[in-house]
N, CA and C atoms of all chains as a GROMACS GRO file, in nm:
protein
  603
    1UNK      N    1  -0.229  -0.210  -2.139
    1UNK     CA    2  -0.278  -0.130  -2.018
    1UNK      C    3  -0.391  -0.040  -2.068
    2UNK      N    4  -0.357   0.042  -2.176
    2UNK     CA    5  -0.463   0.140  -2.217
    2UNK      C    6  -0.549   0.082  -2.333
    3UNK      N    7  -0.545  -0.040  -2.357
    3UNK     CA    8  -0.632  -0.099  -2.459
    3UNK      C    9  -0.768  -0.101  -2.423
    4UNK      N   10  -0.788  -0.089  -2.298
    4UNK     CA   11  -0.921  -0.090  -2.253
    4UNK      C   12  -0.999   0.044  -2.290
    5UNK      N   13  -0.913   0.151  -2.308
    5UNK     CA   14  -0.974   0.281  -2.340
    5UNK      C   15  -0.949   0.306  -2.495
    6UNK      N   16  -0.866   0.219  -2.557
    6UNK     CA   17  -0.831   0.248  -2.692
    6UNK      C   18  -0.935   0.233  -2.795
    7UNK      N   19  -1.030   0.136  -2.786
    7UNK     CA   20  -1.121   0.097  -2.888
    7UNK      C   21  -1.228   0.199  -2.906
    8UNK      N   22  -1.282   0.196  -3.029
    8UNK     CA   23  -1.403   0.278  -3.055
    8UNK      C   24  -1.373   0.413  -3.096
    9UNK      N   25  -1.344   0.507  -3.004
    9UNK     CA   26  -1.328   0.643  -3.038
    9UNK      C   27  -1.454   0.721  -3.036
   10UNK      N   28  -1.442   0.848  -3.036
   10UNK     CA   29  -1.577   0.925  -3.037
   10UNK      C   30  -1.631   0.921  -2.897
   11UNK      N   31  -1.741   0.988  -2.878
   11UNK     CA   32  -1.804   0.999  -2.751
   11UNK      C   33  -1.882   0.871  -2.719
   12UNK      N   34  -1.838   0.801  -2.616
   12UNK     CA   35  -1.906   0.680  -2.573
   12UNK      C   36  -1.994   0.720  -2.448
   13UNK      N   37  -2.107   0.652  -2.426
   13UNK     CA   38  -2.184   0.689  -2.315
   13UNK      C   39  -2.116   0.640  -2.187
   14UNK      N   40  -2.034   0.533  -2.191
   14UNK     CA   41  -1.976   0.488  -2.065
   14UNK      C   42  -1.844   0.549  -2.037
   15UNK      N   43  -1.804   0.652  -2.101
   15UNK     CA   44  -1.666   0.699  -2.074
   15UNK      C   45  -1.644   0.757  -1.937
   16UNK      N   46  -1.755   0.803  -1.881
   16UNK     CA   47  -1.745   0.854  -1.737
   16UNK      C   48  -1.718   0.739  -1.647
   17UNK      N   49  -1.794   0.628  -1.676
   17UNK     CA   50  -1.766   0.504  -1.581
   17UNK      C   51  -1.631   0.447  -1.611
   18UNK      N   52  -1.593   0.455  -1.737
   18UNK     CA   53  -1.450   0.396  -1.764
   18UNK      C   54  -1.346   0.475  -1.669
   19UNK      N   55  -1.372   0.610  -1.673
   19UNK     CA   56  -1.289   0.696  -1.594
   19UNK      C   57  -1.295   0.652  -1.446
   20UNK      N   58  -1.400   0.623  -1.398
   20UNK     CA   59  -1.424   0.581  -1.256
   20UNK      C   60  -1.348   0.447  -1.244
   21UNK      N   61  -1.369   0.358  -1.336
   21UNK     CA   62  -1.295   0.225  -1.327
   21UNK      C   63  -1.141   0.246  -1.311
   22UNK      N   64  -1.097   0.339  -1.403
   22UNK     CA   65  -0.954   0.365  -1.410
   22UNK      C   66  -0.899   0.425  -1.273
   23UNK      N   67  -0.987   0.517  -1.221
   23UNK     CA   68  -0.948   0.577  -1.091
   23UNK      C   69  -0.946   0.473  -0.984
   24UNK      N   70  -1.042   0.381  -0.982
   24UNK     CA   71  -1.048   0.276  -0.884
   24UNK      C   72  -0.929   0.185  -0.885
   25UNK      N   73  -0.890   0.155  -1.007
   25UNK     CA   74  -0.768   0.068  -1.027
   25UNK      C   75  -0.647   0.138  -0.984
   26UNK      N   76  -0.635   0.266  -1.015
   26UNK     CA   77  -0.517   0.342  -0.970
   26UNK      C   78  -0.518   0.348  -0.816
   27UNK      N   79  -0.643   0.372  -0.759
   27UNK     CA   80  -0.643   0.380  -0.608
   27UNK      C   81  -0.594   0.250  -0.539
   28UNK      N   82  -0.649   0.134  -0.600
   28UNK     CA   83  -0.617   0.005  -0.540
   28UNK      C   84  -0.461  -0.012  -0.548
   29UNK      N   85  -0.398   0.012  -0.662
   29UNK     CA   86  -0.248   0.004  -0.694
   29UNK      C   87  -0.179   0.088  -0.590
   30UNK      N   88  -0.228   0.207  -0.581
   30UNK     CA   89  -0.159   0.305  -0.483
   30UNK      C   90  -0.156   0.253  -0.343
   31UNK      N   91  -0.275   0.206  -0.301
   31UNK     CA   92  -0.278   0.155  -0.156
   31UNK      C   93  -0.195   0.037  -0.134
   32UNK      N   94  -0.194  -0.054  -0.239
   32UNK     CA   95  -0.116  -0.179  -0.235
   32UNK      C   96   0.035  -0.136  -0.226
   33UNK      N   97   0.071  -0.048  -0.309
   33UNK     CA   98   0.214   0.001  -0.305
   33UNK      C   99   0.248   0.060  -0.176
   34UNK      N  100   0.159   0.139  -0.123
   34UNK     CA  101   0.177   0.208   0.004
   34UNK      C  102   0.193   0.109   0.116
   35UNK      N  103   0.117  -0.003   0.109
   35UNK     CA  104   0.121  -0.094   0.220
   35UNK      C  105   0.250  -0.176   0.212
   36UNK      N  106   0.292  -0.219   0.088
   36UNK     CA  107   0.424  -0.285   0.066
   36UNK      C  108   0.547  -0.214   0.112
   37UNK      N  109   0.544  -0.081   0.076
   37UNK     CA  110   0.656  -0.005   0.113
   37UNK      C  111   0.660   0.020   0.274
   38UNK      N  112   0.536   0.042   0.325
   38UNK     CA  113   0.526   0.060   0.469
   38UNK      C  114   0.576  -0.059   0.541
   39UNK      N  115   0.540  -0.180   0.504
   39UNK     CA  116   0.582  -0.309   0.564
   39UNK      C  117   0.736  -0.315   0.561
   40UNK      N  118   0.785  -0.292   0.444
   40UNK     CA  119   0.926  -0.321   0.424
   40UNK      C  120   1.001  -0.219   0.508
   41UNK      N  121   0.947  -0.096   0.517
   41UNK     CA  122   1.022   0.005   0.594
   41UNK      C  123   1.014  -0.018   0.748
   42UNK      N  124   0.891  -0.058   0.786
   42UNK     CA  125   0.876  -0.088   0.936
   42UNK      C  126   0.957  -0.217   0.974
   43UNK      N  127   0.962  -0.300   0.888
   43UNK     CA  128   1.041  -0.425   0.925
   43UNK      C  129   1.195  -0.386   0.944
   44UNK      N  130   1.238  -0.299   0.843
   44UNK     CA  131   1.381  -0.257   0.866
   44UNK      C  132   1.400  -0.177   0.991
   45UNK      N  133   1.299  -0.097   1.027
   45UNK     CA  134   1.310  -0.011   1.143
   45UNK      C  135   1.292  -0.078   1.281
   46UNK      N  136   1.203  -0.187   1.271
   46UNK     CA  137   1.157  -0.248   1.399
   46UNK      C  138   1.233  -0.380   1.436
   47UNK      N  139   1.259  -0.451   1.324
   47UNK     CA  140   1.323  -0.588   1.354
   47UNK      C  141   1.470  -0.586   1.344
   48UNK      N  142   1.535  -0.612   1.453
   48UNK     CA  143   1.681  -0.608   1.444
   48UNK      C  144   1.738  -0.748   1.450
   49UNK      N  145   1.682  -0.840   1.510
   49UNK     CA  146   1.734  -0.977   1.526
   49UNK      C  147   1.642  -1.085   1.481
   50UNK      N  148   1.697  -1.196   1.451
   50UNK     CA  149   1.605  -1.315   1.403
   50UNK      C  150   1.638  -1.428   1.497
   51UNK      N  151   1.618  -1.402   1.627
   51UNK     CA  152   1.628  -1.508   1.723
   51UNK      C  153   1.507  -1.594   1.737
   52UNK      N  154   1.394  -1.529   1.698
   52UNK     CA  155   1.261  -1.592   1.728
   52UNK      C  156   1.182  -1.581   1.608
   53UNK      N  157   1.083  -1.660   1.584
   53UNK     CA  158   0.990  -1.647   1.485
   53UNK      C  159   0.875  -1.542   1.510
   54UNK      N  160   0.847  -1.541   1.642
   54UNK     CA  161   0.740  -1.442   1.676
   54UNK      C  162   0.793  -1.302   1.696
   55UNK      N  163   0.710  -1.199   1.672
   55UNK     CA  164   0.740  -1.063   1.705
   55UNK      C  165   0.739  -1.049   1.862
   56UNK      N  166   0.846  -0.985   1.922
   56UNK     CA  167   0.843  -0.962   2.060
   56UNK      C  168   0.766  -0.836   2.090
   57UNK      N  169   0.752  -0.807   2.222
   57UNK     CA  170   0.660  -0.704   2.262
   57UNK      C  171   0.710  -0.574   2.203
   58UNK      N  172   0.840  -0.545   2.208
   58UNK     CA  173   0.895  -0.415   2.159
   58UNK      C  174   0.870  -0.404   2.011
   59UNK      N  175   0.891  -0.524   1.945
   59UNK     CA  176   0.869  -0.517   1.802
   59UNK      C  177   0.725  -0.488   1.765
   60UNK      N  178   0.637  -0.552   1.842
   60UNK     CA  179   0.490  -0.526   1.811
   60UNK      C  180   0.458  -0.380   1.836
   61UNK      N  181   0.504  -0.322   1.943
   61UNK     CA  182   0.461  -0.187   1.968
   61UNK      C  183   0.532  -0.092   1.859
   62UNK      N  184   0.656  -0.129   1.826
   62UNK     CA  185   0.720  -0.056   1.724
   62UNK      C  186   0.641  -0.058   1.593
   63UNK      N  187   0.600  -0.171   1.554
   63UNK     CA  188   0.517  -0.186   1.431
   63UNK      C  189   0.398  -0.100   1.439
   64UNK      N  190   0.322  -0.117   1.543
   64UNK     CA  191   0.201  -0.031   1.559
   64UNK      C  192   0.225   0.118   1.543
   65UNK      N  193   0.329   0.166   1.612
   65UNK     CA  194   0.372   0.302   1.596
   65UNK      C  195   0.414   0.346   1.455
   66UNK      N  196   0.495   0.244   1.412
   66UNK     CA  197   0.550   0.276   1.273
   66UNK      C  198   0.443   0.285   1.161
   67UNK      N  199   0.341   0.201   1.172
   67UNK     CA  200   0.233   0.210   1.082
   67UNK      C  201   0.154   0.337   1.097
   68UNK      N  202   0.120   0.368   1.221
   68UNK     CA  203   0.050   0.491   1.248
   68UNK      C  204   0.126   0.613   1.206
   69UNK      N  205   0.249   0.621   1.222
   69UNK     CA  206   0.328   0.744   1.185
   69UNK      C  207   0.343   0.747   1.035
   70UNK      N  208   0.359   0.626   0.982
   70UNK     CA  209   0.373   0.628   0.826
   70UNK      C  210   0.250   0.671   0.768
   71UNK      N  211   0.134   0.632   0.809
   71UNK     CA  212   0.002   0.669   0.753
   71UNK      C  213  -0.020   0.823   0.771
   72UNK      N  214   0.023   0.862   0.896
   72UNK     CA  215   0.013   1.012   0.928
   72UNK      C  216   0.091   1.090   0.826
   73UNK      N  217   0.219   1.045   0.802
   73UNK     CA  218   0.313   1.119   0.721
   73UNK      C  219   0.245   1.114   0.575
   74UNK      N  220   0.182   0.994   0.542
   74UNK     CA  221   0.115   0.992   0.409
   74UNK      C  222   0.014   1.098   0.395
   75UNK      N  223  -0.064   1.127   0.502
   75UNK     CA  224  -0.171   1.219   0.486
   75UNK      C  225  -0.113   1.362   0.486
   76UNK      N  226  -0.005   1.384   0.564
   76UNK     CA  227   0.063   1.510   0.576
   76UNK      C  228   0.112   1.549   0.436
   77UNK      N  229   0.193   1.451   0.377
   77UNK     CA  230   0.249   1.481   0.245
   77UNK      C  231   0.143   1.521   0.144
   78UNK      N  232   0.026   1.447   0.154
   78UNK     CA  233  -0.090   1.466   0.062
   78UNK      C  234  -0.139   1.609   0.080
   79UNK      N  235  -0.146   1.650   0.203
   79UNK     CA  236  -0.186   1.786   0.229
   79UNK      C  237  -0.092   1.891   0.165
   80UNK      N  238   0.032   1.866   0.194
   80UNK     CA  239   0.134   1.969   0.145
   80UNK      C  240   0.132   1.977  -0.010
   81UNK      N  241   0.105   1.851  -0.076
   81UNK     CA  242   0.090   1.850  -0.216
   81UNK      C  243  -0.020   1.928  -0.272
   82UNK      N  244  -0.125   1.900  -0.196
   82UNK     CA  245  -0.256   1.969  -0.235
   82UNK      C  246  -0.243   2.117  -0.233
   83UNK      N  247  -0.191   2.166  -0.119
   83UNK     CA  248  -0.177   2.306  -0.103
   83UNK      C  249  -0.076   2.369  -0.210
   84UNK      N  250   0.027   2.289  -0.238
   84UNK     CA  251   0.113   2.337  -0.340
   84UNK      C  252   0.058   2.355  -0.472
   85UNK      N  253  -0.017   2.247  -0.501
   85UNK     CA  254  -0.082   2.249  -0.635
   85UNK      C  255  -0.180   2.358  -0.652
   86UNK      N  256  -0.264   2.390  -0.537
   86UNK     CA  257  -0.351   2.492  -0.539
   86UNK      C  258  -0.286   2.632  -0.557
   87UNK      N  259  -0.170   2.645  -0.487
   87UNK     CA  260  -0.103   2.773  -0.502
   87UNK      C  261  -0.047   2.793  -0.643
   88UNK      N  262   0.012   2.681  -0.711
   88UNK     CA  263   0.061   2.692  -0.841
   88UNK      C  264  -0.051   2.720  -0.935
   89UNK      N  265  -0.177   2.668  -0.912
   89UNK     CA  266  -0.282   2.696  -1.001
   89UNK      C  267  -0.331   2.843  -0.989
   90UNK      N  268  -0.334   2.880  -0.860
   90UNK     CA  269  -0.368   3.026  -0.839
   90UNK      C  270  -0.270   3.123  -0.916
   91UNK      N  271  -0.134   3.085  -0.904
   91UNK     CA  272  -0.033   3.165  -0.973
   91UNK      C  273  -0.050   3.165  -1.118
   92UNK      N  274  -0.086   3.052  -1.174
   92UNK     CA  275  -0.100   3.048  -1.318
   92UNK      C  276  -0.220   3.126  -1.365
   93UNK      N  277  -0.329   3.120  -1.279
   93UNK     CA  278  -0.448   3.194  -1.314
   93UNK      C  279  -0.420   3.338  -1.303
   94UNK      N  280  -0.341   3.376  -1.201
   94UNK     CA  281  -0.304   3.530  -1.186
   94UNK      C  282  -0.224   3.573  -1.309
   95UNK      N  283  -0.136   3.486  -1.354
   95UNK     CA  284  -0.050   3.524  -1.469
   95UNK      C  285  -0.128   3.532  -1.587
   96UNK      N  286  -0.231   3.451  -1.607
   96UNK     CA  287  -0.303   3.455  -1.737
   96UNK      C  288  -0.420   3.562  -1.725
   97UNK      N  289  -0.420   3.634  -1.611
   97UNK     CA  290  -0.522   3.746  -1.597
   97UNK      C  291  -0.660   3.702  -1.563
   98UNK      N  292  -0.668   3.577  -1.513
   98UNK     CA  293  -0.809   3.534  -1.478
   98UNK      C  294  -0.822   3.564  -1.326
   99UNK      N  295  -0.926   3.638  -1.289
   99UNK     CA  296  -0.945   3.660  -1.148
   99UNK      C  297  -0.972   3.538  -1.075
  100UNK      N  298  -0.906   3.513  -0.961
  100UNK     CA  299  -0.926   3.397  -0.876
  100UNK      C  300  -1.073   3.381  -0.831
  101UNK      N  301  -1.112   3.258  -0.813
  101UNK     CA  302  -1.247   3.231  -0.768
  101UNK      C  303  -1.272   3.296  -0.632
  102UNK      N  304  -1.379   3.368  -0.617
  102UNK     CA  305  -1.409   3.426  -0.490
  102UNK      C  306  -1.443   3.322  -0.383
  103UNK      N  307  -1.390   3.357  -0.268
  103UNK     CA  308  -1.433   3.260  -0.155
  103UNK      C  309  -1.337   3.248  -0.041
  104UNK      N  310  -1.305   0.579   0.039
  104UNK     CA  311  -1.202   0.484   0.075
  104UNK      C  312  -1.229   0.349   0.014
  105UNK      N  313  -1.347   0.319  -0.012
  105UNK     CA  314  -1.387   0.186  -0.070
  105UNK      C  315  -1.410   0.207  -0.213
  106UNK      N  316  -1.311   0.178  -0.304
  106UNK     CA  317  -1.320   0.219  -0.438
  106UNK      C  318  -1.435   0.140  -0.514
  107UNK      N  319  -1.473   0.022  -0.472
  107UNK     CA  320  -1.567  -0.055  -0.549
  107UNK      C  321  -1.707   0.014  -0.557
  108UNK      N  322  -1.733   0.092  -0.457
  108UNK     CA  323  -1.870   0.156  -0.440
  108UNK      C  324  -1.883   0.254  -0.560
  109UNK      N  325  -1.778   0.309  -0.613
  109UNK     CA  326  -1.790   0.409  -0.719
  109UNK      C  327  -1.800   0.343  -0.863
  110UNK      N  328  -1.782   0.211  -0.862
  110UNK     CA  329  -1.788   0.147  -1.002
  110UNK      C  330  -1.922   0.095  -1.030
  111UNK      N  331  -1.965   0.134  -1.146
  111UNK     CA  332  -2.095   0.060  -1.194
  111UNK      C  333  -2.091  -0.073  -1.195
  112UNK      N  334  -2.206  -0.143  -1.177
  112UNK     CA  335  -2.202  -0.300  -1.162
  112UNK      C  336  -2.142  -0.366  -1.286
  113UNK      N  337  -2.168  -0.313  -1.402
  113UNK     CA  338  -2.120  -0.391  -1.519
  113UNK      C  339  -1.971  -0.390  -1.529
  114UNK      N  340  -1.903  -0.313  -1.459
  114UNK     CA  341  -1.750  -0.305  -1.461
  114UNK      C  342  -1.692  -0.362  -1.338
  115UNK      N  343  -1.773  -0.410  -1.249
  115UNK     CA  344  -1.720  -0.464  -1.123
  115UNK      C  345  -1.638  -0.591  -1.149
  116UNK      N  346  -1.677  -0.672  -1.247
  116UNK     CA  347  -1.605  -0.789  -1.276
  116UNK      C  348  -1.464  -0.763  -1.327
  117UNK      N  349  -1.458  -0.660  -1.412
  117UNK     CA  350  -1.331  -0.625  -1.463
  117UNK      C  351  -1.246  -0.576  -1.349
  118UNK      N  352  -1.302  -0.500  -1.260
  118UNK     CA  353  -1.232  -0.453  -1.149
  118UNK      C  354  -1.176  -0.564  -1.057
  119UNK      N  355  -1.268  -0.667  -1.032
  119UNK     CA  356  -1.222  -0.780  -0.954
  119UNK      C  357  -1.113  -0.854  -1.016
  120UNK      N  358  -1.117  -0.861  -1.149
  120UNK     CA  359  -1.006  -0.933  -1.212
  120UNK      C  360  -0.872  -0.855  -1.200
  121UNK      N  361  -0.884  -0.724  -1.216
  121UNK     CA  362  -0.759  -0.643  -1.192
  121UNK      C  363  -0.705  -0.663  -1.056
  122UNK      N  364  -0.802  -0.678  -0.959
  122UNK     CA  365  -0.768  -0.689  -0.814
  122UNK      C  366  -0.696  -0.823  -0.805
  123UNK      N  367  -0.745  -0.934  -0.859
  123UNK     CA  368  -0.685  -1.066  -0.854
  123UNK      C  369  -0.541  -1.068  -0.920
  124UNK      N  370  -0.533  -1.004  -1.041
  124UNK     CA  371  -0.403  -0.992  -1.101
  124UNK      C  372  -0.304  -0.924  -1.015
  125UNK      N  373  -0.354  -0.830  -0.962
  125UNK     CA  374  -0.264  -0.746  -0.871
  125UNK      C  375  -0.214  -0.819  -0.746
  126UNK      N  376  -0.311  -0.904  -0.690
  126UNK     CA  377  -0.270  -0.988  -0.582
  126UNK      C  378  -0.162  -1.086  -0.609
  127UNK      N  379  -0.177  -1.150  -0.728
  127UNK     CA  380  -0.081  -1.254  -0.773
  127UNK      C  381   0.044  -1.186  -0.791
  128UNK      N  382   0.054  -1.069  -0.864
  128UNK     CA  383   0.176  -1.009  -0.894
  128UNK      C  384   0.239  -0.965  -0.766
  129UNK      N  385   0.171  -0.914  -0.675
  129UNK     CA  386   0.206  -0.870  -0.544
  129UNK      C  387   0.274  -0.973  -0.467
  130UNK      N  388   0.212  -1.094  -0.468
  130UNK     CA  389   0.262  -1.200  -0.379
  130UNK      C  390   0.388  -1.249  -0.439
  131UNK      N  391   0.395  -1.256  -0.568
  131UNK     CA  392   0.524  -1.310  -0.630
  131UNK      C  393   0.635  -1.205  -0.600
  132UNK      N  394   0.614  -1.079  -0.614
  132UNK     CA  395   0.707  -0.977  -0.594
  132UNK      C  396   0.752  -0.987  -0.453
  133UNK      N  397   0.656  -1.002  -0.358
  133UNK     CA  398   0.685  -1.009  -0.223
  133UNK      C  399   0.778  -1.124  -0.190
  134UNK      N  400   0.746  -1.242  -0.256
  134UNK     CA  401   0.838  -1.358  -0.236
  134UNK      C  402   0.981  -1.321  -0.279
  135UNK      N  403   1.003  -1.261  -0.386
  135UNK     CA  404   1.130  -1.230  -0.426
  135UNK      C  405   1.201  -1.131  -0.338
  136UNK      N  406   1.120  -1.026  -0.297
  136UNK     CA  407   1.186  -0.936  -0.210
  136UNK      C  408   1.221  -0.991  -0.069
  137UNK      N  409   1.139  -1.089  -0.029
  137UNK     CA  410   1.164  -1.147   0.101
  137UNK      C  411   1.293  -1.235   0.099
  138UNK      N  412   1.314  -1.311  -0.018
  138UNK     CA  413   1.427  -1.383  -0.031
  138UNK      C  414   1.553  -1.287  -0.030
  139UNK      N  415   1.539  -1.181  -0.105
  139UNK     CA  416   1.651  -1.079  -0.113
  139UNK      C  417   1.692  -1.030   0.024
  140UNK      N  418   1.584  -0.981   0.096
  140UNK     CA  419   1.602  -0.926   0.226
  140UNK      C  420   1.671  -1.024   0.325
  141UNK      N  421   1.616  -1.148   0.335
  141UNK     CA  422   1.663  -1.228   0.432
  141UNK      C  423   1.802  -1.298   0.395
  142UNK      N  424   1.819  -1.308   0.260
  142UNK     CA  425   1.950  -1.351   0.218
  142UNK      C  426   2.057  -1.250   0.254
  143UNK      N  427   2.027  -1.130   0.237
  143UNK     CA  428   2.118  -1.021   0.266
  143UNK      C  429   2.148  -1.019   0.406
  144UNK      N  430   2.048  -1.038   0.492
  144UNK     CA  431   2.075  -1.032   0.645
  144UNK      C  432   2.134  -1.160   0.701
  145UNK      N  433   2.105  -1.270   0.645
  145UNK     CA  434   2.150  -1.392   0.709
  145UNK      C  435   2.270  -1.459   0.649
  146UNK      N  436   2.286  -1.447   0.516
  146UNK     CA  437   2.396  -1.521   0.455
  146UNK      C  438   2.514  -1.421   0.423
  147UNK      N  439   2.606  -1.433   0.501
  147UNK     CA  440   2.724  -1.338   0.488
  147UNK      C  441   2.860  -1.398   0.458
  148UNK      N  442   2.868  -1.540   0.475
  148UNK     CA  443   2.990  -1.599   0.447
  148UNK      C  444   2.974  -1.710   0.346
  149UNK      N  445   3.078  -1.727   0.264
  149UNK     CA  446   3.074  -1.818   0.160
  149UNK      C  447   3.189  -1.916   0.160
  150UNK      N  448   3.198  -1.976   0.287
  150UNK     CA  449   3.299  -2.076   0.305
  150UNK      C  450   3.260  -2.216   0.272
  151UNK      N  451   3.131  -2.238   0.250
  151UNK     CA  452   3.088  -2.361   0.213
  151UNK      C  453   2.980  -2.352   0.105
  152UNK      N  454   2.952  -2.475   0.048
  152UNK     CA  455   2.852  -2.461  -0.060
  152UNK      C  456   2.707  -2.464  -0.008
  153UNK      N  457   2.694  -2.548   0.111
  153UNK     CA  458   2.556  -2.554   0.154
  153UNK      C  459   2.533  -2.446   0.266
  154UNK      N  460   2.414  -2.414   0.289
  154UNK     CA  461   2.386  -2.328   0.402
  154UNK      C  462   2.394  -2.396   0.528
  155UNK      N  463   2.453  -2.345   0.638
  155UNK     CA  464   2.470  -2.406   0.757
  155UNK      C  465   2.334  -2.379   0.840
  156UNK      N  466   2.334  -2.456   0.963
  156UNK     CA  467   2.205  -2.452   1.036
  156UNK      C  468   2.174  -2.306   1.089
  157UNK      N  469   2.272  -2.234   1.119
  157UNK     CA  470   2.252  -2.099   1.166
  157UNK      C  471   2.190  -2.015   1.055
  158UNK      N  472   2.248  -2.026   0.939
  158UNK     CA  473   2.188  -1.948   0.819
  158UNK      C  474   2.044  -1.994   0.792
  159UNK      N  475   2.026  -2.120   0.788
  159UNK     CA  476   1.893  -2.178   0.762
  159UNK      C  477   1.788  -2.122   0.855
  160UNK      N  478   1.821  -2.123   0.981
  160UNK     CA  479   1.725  -2.095   1.086
  160UNK      C  480   1.713  -1.934   1.083
  161UNK      N  481   1.810  -1.869   1.056
  161UNK     CA  482   1.801  -1.718   1.039
  161UNK      C  483   1.713  -1.686   0.925
  162UNK      N  484   1.725  -1.748   0.815
  162UNK     CA  485   1.639  -1.719   0.688
  162UNK      C  486   1.493  -1.751   0.722
  163UNK      N  487   1.467  -1.874   0.797
  163UNK     CA  488   1.331  -1.902   0.809
  163UNK      C  489   1.269  -1.814   0.912
  164UNK      N  490   1.346  -1.774   1.021
  164UNK     CA  491   1.293  -1.677   1.116
  164UNK      C  492   1.270  -1.543   1.064
  165UNK      N  493   1.361  -1.497   0.980
  165UNK     CA  494   1.340  -1.380   0.917
  165UNK      C  495   1.212  -1.373   0.829
  166UNK      N  496   1.196  -1.477   0.748
  166UNK     CA  497   1.082  -1.481   0.666
  166UNK      C  498   0.945  -1.477   0.743
  167UNK      N  499   0.958  -1.566   0.852
  167UNK     CA  500   0.830  -1.574   0.937
  167UNK      C  501   0.804  -1.448   1.006
  168UNK      N  502   0.902  -1.389   1.052
  168UNK     CA  503   0.878  -1.259   1.121
  168UNK      C  504   0.822  -1.148   1.028
  169UNK      N  505   0.874  -1.150   0.904
  169UNK     CA  506   0.830  -1.059   0.813
  169UNK      C  507   0.682  -1.074   0.790
  170UNK      N  508   0.645  -1.195   0.765
  170UNK     CA  509   0.506  -1.235   0.736
  170UNK      C  510   0.411  -1.191   0.852
  171UNK      N  511   0.465  -1.219   0.978
  171UNK     CA  512   0.395  -1.171   1.092
  171UNK      C  513   0.378  -1.024   1.104
  172UNK      N  514   0.483  -0.964   1.074
  172UNK     CA  515   0.484  -0.812   1.071
  172UNK      C  516   0.375  -0.759   0.966
  173UNK      N  517   0.382  -0.817   0.848
  173UNK     CA  518   0.288  -0.785   0.748
  173UNK      C  519   0.136  -0.792   0.786
  174UNK      N  520   0.109  -0.907   0.860
  174UNK     CA  521  -0.033  -0.926   0.890
  174UNK      C  522  -0.069  -0.827   1.004
  175UNK      N  523   0.030  -0.799   1.105
  175UNK     CA  524  -0.008  -0.701   1.207
  175UNK      C  525  -0.023  -0.560   1.136
  176UNK      N  526   0.059  -0.542   1.054
  176UNK     CA  527   0.057  -0.397   0.983
  176UNK      C  528  -0.077  -0.392   0.906
  177UNK      N  529  -0.128  -0.496   0.852
  177UNK     CA  530  -0.246  -0.499   0.778
  177UNK      C  531  -0.363  -0.471   0.872
  178UNK      N  532  -0.358  -0.523   0.987
  178UNK     CA  533  -0.473  -0.485   1.092
  178UNK      C  534  -0.472  -0.349   1.129
  179UNK      N  535  -0.353  -0.298   1.156
  179UNK     CA  536  -0.340  -0.156   1.189
  179UNK      C  537  -0.384  -0.065   1.077
  180UNK      N  538  -0.352  -0.106   0.956
  180UNK     CA  539  -0.389  -0.022   0.831
  180UNK      C  540  -0.528  -0.014   0.826
  181UNK      N  541  -0.612  -0.144   0.845
  181UNK     CA  542  -0.744  -0.140   0.832
  181UNK      C  543  -0.811  -0.065   0.952
  182UNK      N  544  -0.756  -0.065   1.055
  182UNK     CA  545  -0.809   0.018   1.172
  182UNK      C  546  -0.796   0.166   1.133
  183UNK      N  547  -0.676   0.205   1.081
  183UNK     CA  548  -0.660   0.341   1.049
  183UNK      C  549  -0.757   0.387   0.941
  184UNK      N  550  -0.780   0.300   0.838
  184UNK     CA  551  -0.868   0.339   0.728
  184UNK      C  552  -1.009   0.348   0.775
  185UNK      N  553  -1.054   0.258   0.865
  185UNK     CA  554  -1.188   0.265   0.916
  185UNK      C  555  -1.214   0.387   0.995
  186UNK      N  556  -1.109   0.429   1.077
  186UNK     CA  557  -1.117   0.550   1.159
  186UNK      C  558  -1.132   0.672   1.069
  187UNK      N  559  -1.045   0.668   0.953
  187UNK     CA  560  -1.050   0.786   0.863
  187UNK      C  561  -1.192   0.799   0.796
  188UNK      N  562  -1.244   0.678   0.746
  188UNK     CA  563  -1.375   0.681   0.685
  188UNK      C  564  -1.486   0.689   0.784
  189UNK      N  565  -1.459   0.682   0.917
  189UNK     CA  566  -1.575   0.682   1.008
  189UNK      C  567  -1.661   0.807   1.007
  190UNK      N  568  -1.591   0.918   0.977
  190UNK     CA  569  -1.676   1.044   0.980
  190UNK      C  570  -1.757   1.051   0.850
  191UNK      N  571  -1.715   0.977   0.747
  191UNK     CA  572  -1.792   0.983   0.625
  191UNK      C  573  -1.895   0.877   0.617
  192UNK      N  574  -1.908   0.800   0.720
  192UNK     CA  575  -2.014   0.691   0.706
  192UNK      C  576  -1.951   0.570   0.629
  193UNK      N  577  -2.033   0.458   0.629
  193UNK     CA  578  -1.992   0.344   0.561
  193UNK      C  579  -1.877   0.271   0.620
  194UNK      N  580  -1.876   0.251   0.759
  194UNK     CA  581  -1.764   0.203   0.830
  194UNK      C  582  -1.758   0.046   0.810
  195UNK      N  583  -1.639   0.000   0.767
  195UNK     CA  584  -1.620  -0.151   0.773
  195UNK      C  585  -1.536  -0.178   0.894
  196UNK      N  586  -1.598  -0.264   0.994
  196UNK     CA  587  -1.519  -0.288   1.101
  196UNK      C  588  -1.385  -0.366   1.078
  197UNK      N  589  -1.271  -0.323   1.128
  197UNK     CA  590  -1.149  -0.390   1.110
  197UNK      C  591  -1.147  -0.541   1.174
  198UNK      N  592  -1.077  -0.626   1.107
  198UNK     CA  593  -1.068  -0.755   1.169
  198UNK      C  594  -0.989  -0.752   1.293
  199UNK      N  595  -1.056  -0.755   1.402
  199UNK     CA  596  -0.993  -0.736   1.538
  199UNK      C  597  -0.906  -0.855   1.572
  200UNK      N  598  -0.782  -0.834   1.628
  200UNK     CA  599  -0.697  -0.934   1.666
  200UNK      C  600  -0.657  -0.913   1.812
  201UNK      N  601  -0.718  -0.826   1.884
  201UNK     CA  602  -0.684  -0.814   2.028
  201UNK      C  603  -0.804  -0.762   2.112
   0.00000   0.00000   0.00000
């Protein structure tokens, strides 16, 4: 996994782009994981019977709403995490006696 | 939202390779999870060695429904993403299905 970053050592000119590649990979993995979890959750919530191979009308609208709400929750949790981390950072800075950035 | 835009050209190939690996891994995992899910839902009795017609049809309907749900969720996901990135420009139109 990390062999890609392991070789060489020292300051390489492409380390910034390596970082970008790493971030992009992590992002793709994150979204794929999110999608898989969302599908399995919405299937559990929306599909109760296996009488038919097609999704019926109720199941379809349930899936649409489930996906929308799941993604909304995803964003909300992201917001909460971000705020929490910012607060923690500010507290750490206050404890270390560094004045917070004005703004 | 579109991660490939941030990657310098000489590393795109590696990124695409990772993407392909991830897709293969994902589809195999999905296969296993689908079997697990549909088996749990559909096969509840063990009075005979072979699956009966009800169980077989339940498993196949369960699997097909899950696949259809996944593709619908994919469309909605793409719609959501393009709405989110709409304000930042670079909109990719979602594959419309209705």
